[in-house]
N, C-alpha and C positions, 0 to 999 in steps of 0.2 A: 579621117578619123586623126586627129593629133594626137599627139603622145602614144603612137600604137605599138611604141618598142617591148611594153612590159604592162603589167598589172591591169586596171579597167580597159584601158585604152586596146590592148593586145586581145582580151578578151571579146570585146565587143567586134572589133576587126573581124576575128574570127567568124561571131555570130552572124555579122552581115554577108559575108562570104556564102555561109552553110546556105542563108535563104535566099543565095541567089543574084548579090549586087555586085557590082565592080566597085572595089574599095581600094583609095589612096589612103596608106596609114603613114604620119611621119614621125621622124627621129631628126634629133640634132645630126646624127651622123649615122645614116642608113647603113652604110659599112660594117658598122660595129654593132648591130642587133644581133645580139645571141642566139634568138631562137625566133626567125622569121613565121610570119604565119604564111602559110600555102597561100596563094590567089590574092595575096595583097601586093599591090605596089606601093612599093617604097620612096618617099621626096624626104628631102632636105627640109626640116625647118628650124627656125630658131626664132621664136618669139619675141625675143630682144632685139631680131635687126631687120631693118625693115626691108634691104635688099633681100634677104630672105624670105619676107612675107611676100615680097611681090613674086619672089623668083618661082615659089610651091603657088600661088594663087596661077600663076600662068600655064606652069606644067599640068595642074589639075585638070584645067580647063572648064566646062560647064560641070558642076556639083551641084548635086538636089539636095543633098543631105551634109551639113557641117556640123561635127561633133567635136567643140571646142572643150578639151581634155588635157591637152599638155600644161603643164605649170610647175611651180615650185613651191615646197613646203618649207615652212619658216617656224621656228620655235625662240624663244627667250625673252627676256626683259625686255622693255620698250626704252627703257635709259640706258642699257647697254647694247642696243642696235643701232649702228653707224646709220643715218639718214641716206647714205649712197647704198646700203643693203634694202633699204625698204623702197627705194626708188626702183631697184633692178627687179625686186619682187613684185612690185606693179606693172613694170614692163614685161615680166613673163606671164604675169597671172591676170593681167585685166588690159593693158595697151595693144600688147601683140595678139591676143585674140580678136579684139576689137579691130583691130586694123584688118587680120584675115576676113573677118566679116563683111567688112566694109568693101573689100577687095572683090568679094562673090556676091555681095547684094546687088550688084547691078544686072550680072546675067540672071537672076531667080527673079527679079523684077520683069526683065523681058520676057523670061519664058512663062511668067504668073504661076511658078510654082516653086517652092523650095523649103526647109528647115534646119532652123539653127538652133542647136541644145548649147548651152552653156552647162558645163559638168561644174556645179558647184562645192560645198560643203555644207552639212547640218551645224558646222560651226559658224555660218555665216548667221543662223536665226537662233543658234544657242552658242554664245560666244563665251570663252574660258580665258582666264588669265592665260599670260606666257602666250599666246596663239593670236594677239591683237592683230598685228600685221597681215599675217594669213587671212584672218577671219574676214579683215577689211576688204581685201583683195574679192574674196569669192560673195560679199555683199555687193562689190561695185558689180558684178558680173551679171548677180541678179536684178539690181535695179536696171543695169542696161536693159535685160532680156523683158522685164515684168514692163518698162516705159515702150518699149520699141517693138512690143506686140501688137498694140492696135496699129502704131504707124505703119507698120509692115503688112498686116491683115490685109487691106484692099488690094493689095499686088499677089495674093496666094500665098505668101510666106508666113510660116508658123515660128515662132520663136519661144523657148520656155528653158525652165532653168530643172535640171536636177540634181541633189543632193544628198550625195553618199553621207552615211553616218559613218561608224570605224569599220574601216575594211582593212581584210590582211592581205596586203599588196608588198608589205617589207620595206614600203616607203620610208619609214622610219629611221632606216639605216642610210636615205639618201638627204635626210632632211637637214637644212642648214641650222645652226642653232648658235644664239647670241648670247651667252651668259660669262661675265666675268670672273676669275678664278677667287677675286675677293668681292664677288659683288654682294650688297646685301640682300638680293633675292634669291641666291642660291639653293639656299636651303629648300623655299618653298617651291623652286623652279625645278629643284631633283627629285620632290614628291610628287609633281604633275608629270615628271618626265617618265617616273617609275610603273606610274597608273597609267599611262597612256603605253606604252611598251606593253603591259599586259592585256590592255584592252585591244591595241591591236593584233596580237598573237591570236587571239579569239575571236577577231572580227569576222563581219562576215565574208562569205567568199567571193573573190571578182566575178566569178561567172555569172553569181546569183544578180551584182548589180548590174554587170554587161546586159544581160536581159531587161531590166529595167528600163537602160537607157535605148537600146534598140526598139522594143516595145513602143515605147513612147515616140522615138523617132519615126514609125512607122505607123504611127496611129493618124487615122484622119483629120481625129480632132483631140488634139494633145490638149491636157492641163497646162496652166500656167507652171505649176509645179510639181514634181516629185520627189519624195524624199523615202530612204529606204535605209532600214539598219537602226541599231539604238532604240529599237521601240518606237519608229516613227510616229506610227499614227497615235499611240497614247501620250508621248510628250507633245505632240504639237498640238492636240487636244487640250491637256495641262496649259500650255501657253495661252491659250485663248481665255480660259477660266482662271488661271489663278494673276497675282501681282509679278509684274516683272522682276523687281528683286528678289521675290521668291523663289522663280525660276532660275536666276542667276547665281543664286544660294544653292539651289539645287543641284545645277549642272558644277559649280565648284568642289562641291561634297562628293559628285562620282570620280571628280578626280584627285579626290583625296585632300582637299584643300578646307579646313575651316571657315564657318561663316565668320568675318570680321565688317563691323561697320566705322568706316573711313571718320 
């Protein structure tokens, strides 16, 4: 379980332990984890550091279930975000998880069993302004999972994505933000940010989302995609029935932004 120091990762690790599994949880600095989950062995992992990924995979040994949960949250105007920050975001949210997955796949293939879960975001399916970079990373993870699912199936390896909606994890306080003081986008960004804070304050409990992840990971026949929160069943149905632009307009309005055509 990567990203097990808090939030969804910590709750999912706790649930795996309760169900009798040996659990390795990762953190960039295991020594500073404020509240460690009893029964979890903590390993150091920095998704942006190739050596750290290799060391973590070696220390974990044979892994039957990999939950790629660790990552960075980012918001702001595309124009205001340095390309280096976007590259770092992809390193943390995409390249790192894929590298760790690749490191563990040979063992799963040889044992002809394994499960890989990509923890994405409903922003991948329902992107919104000022979250483009973050949504793009989660979309990349989903594409990896969807395409690799059939590739790995002959070897008994299951791969799928879980998309949380708005979750009350406190991640808003840890989100990296790029918006200039004199940015022409600042007013609209602040509108979205204020609405996002309100939504996150009343978001889904982390334990509920953790149960979705753990139940799916332990399923004999997991679906390609699971989503929870933000009325997932209703909005995914609407996505199939309504024009794409209509869905984008609704998502914008939910975040406090008016409909505008370029």
